[in-house]
TIVEX-821519 format. One line per 3 residues: their letters; for each residue x, y, z of C-alpha. Coordinates in Angstrom, 1 decimal. Example, Ala and Ser with C-alpha at 12.3 -4.5 7.8 and 13.67 -1.06 7.14 Angstrom:
as = 12.3 -4.5 7.8; 13.7 -1.1 7.1
END
This chain:
maf = -6.2 11.6 -4.5; -5.1 8.3 -3.0; -1.8 6.5 -3.8
tvl = 1.0 4.4 -2.4; 4.0 6.3 -0.9; 7.4 4.6 -0.8
gnd = 11.0 5.6 -0.7; 14.1 5.8 1.6; 12.0 7.1 4.5
hyp = 8.8 4.9 4.0; 8.0 1.3 3.4; 5.1 1.1 1.0
sag = 2.5 3.2 2.8; -1.1 4.3 2.1; -1.0 8.0 1.2
yag = -3.3 10.8 0.0; -3.2 14.4 -1.0; -6.0 16.9 -1.4
ida = -6.8 18.6 -4.8; -7.9 22.2 -5.0; -9.2 23.9 -8.1
mig = -7.1 27.0 -7.4; -3.8 25.6 -6.0; -3.7 22.1 -7.4
vgd = -2.4 19.1 -5.4; -1.6 19.7 -1.7; 0.7 18.1 0.7
ihi = 1.2 14.4 0.9; -0.3 12.7 4.0; 0.1 9.1 5.3
age = -3.1 7.3 6.1; -1.3 4.1 7.0; 2.4 3.7 7.5
gag = 3.9 0.6 5.8; 5.2 -2.0 8.2; 7.9 -3.6 6.1
pdd = 9.4 -3.9 2.6; 7.7 -5.3 -0.4; 8.7 -9.0 -0.6
gft = 8.7 -9.1 -4.4; 6.5 -12.2 -4.8; 3.7 -10.4 -6.7
gyn = 5.7 -8.5 -9.2; 5.1 -8.5 -12.9; 7.5 -10.9 -14.6
pts = 9.0 -12.2 -11.4; 11.7 -14.2 -13.1; 12.9 -11.4 -15.3
ang = 16.6 -10.8 -15.5; 15.8 -7.1 -15.4; 13.9 -7.2 -12.1
trp = 10.2 -6.9 -11.4; 7.6 -4.2 -11.1; 5.3 -4.4 -8.1
qwg = 1.7 -5.5 -9.0; 0.2 -3.5 -6.1; -0.2 0.3 -6.0
dyg = -2.1 0.5 -9.3; -5.5 1.1 -7.9; -5.7 4.1 -5.5
aaa = -9.2 5.6 -5.4; -11.1 8.3 -3.7; -14.9 9.0 -3.3
sdg = -16.9 11.5 -1.4; -20.1 10.8 0.6; -20.9 14.5 1.0
nsi = -19.3 14.9 4.5; -16.0 13.0 4.1; -13.8 11.4 1.5
wia = -13.1 7.7 1.5; -9.8 6.6 0.0; -8.3 3.2 -0.9
sey = -4.5 2.8 -1.0; -2.4 -0.3 -1.3; 0.4 -0.7 1.3
vnq = 2.5 -3.3 3.1; 0.6 -3.7 6.3; 2.7 -6.4 8.0
tct = 6.1 -8.0 8.0; 7.3 -11.3 9.4; 10.4 -13.5 9.3
fnt = 10.9 -16.3 6.8; 10.7 -18.8 9.7; 7.3 -17.3 10.8
wlt = 6.1 -17.5 7.2; 7.1 -21.1 7.0; 5.6 -22.2 10.4
tnf = 2.3 -20.4 9.9; 1.2 -22.1 6.7; 2.8 -19.3 4.6
rcg = 0.4 -16.7 6.1; 2.3 -14.9 8.9; -0.6 -15.4 11.3
ntr = -3.2 -14.6 8.6; -1.8 -11.1 8.0; -1.0 -11.9 4.3
tql = -1.7 -14.3 1.5; 0.8 -17.0 0.6; 2.5 -14.9 -2.1
anw = 1.6 -11.3 -1.3; 2.5 -9.2 1.7; 0.5 -6.1 0.7
gtr = -3.1 -5.2 1.3; -5.6 -2.4 0.6; -6.3 0.2 3.3
isq = -9.6 2.0 3.3; -9.5 5.3 5.2; -11.9 8.1 5.9
vvp = -10.6 11.7 5.5; -12.7 14.5 6.9; -11.8 17.8 5.3
END
């Protein structure tokens, strides 16, 4: 199972956990540690007085090729200063889009 992990000890990170028919969901693993905080630009209802909800993290996925499991998890894979964002055509050295600082990580897990 693939998902986004975040909290006091993780910036939005690519995570996964195994699922077993007998014991259920296993330990959480980090496939890609987040590099910085969500910048909030791509939240649903970004002008809401009640805050926003991130638009990323909705589409974790996992698929097997018979020998390994491929997972897709959304995470914040870069961070840069506001000045860097301004001076690099709003792209932070092509590590983000103009209004989104998250991306999708594809990882191979070999059980």
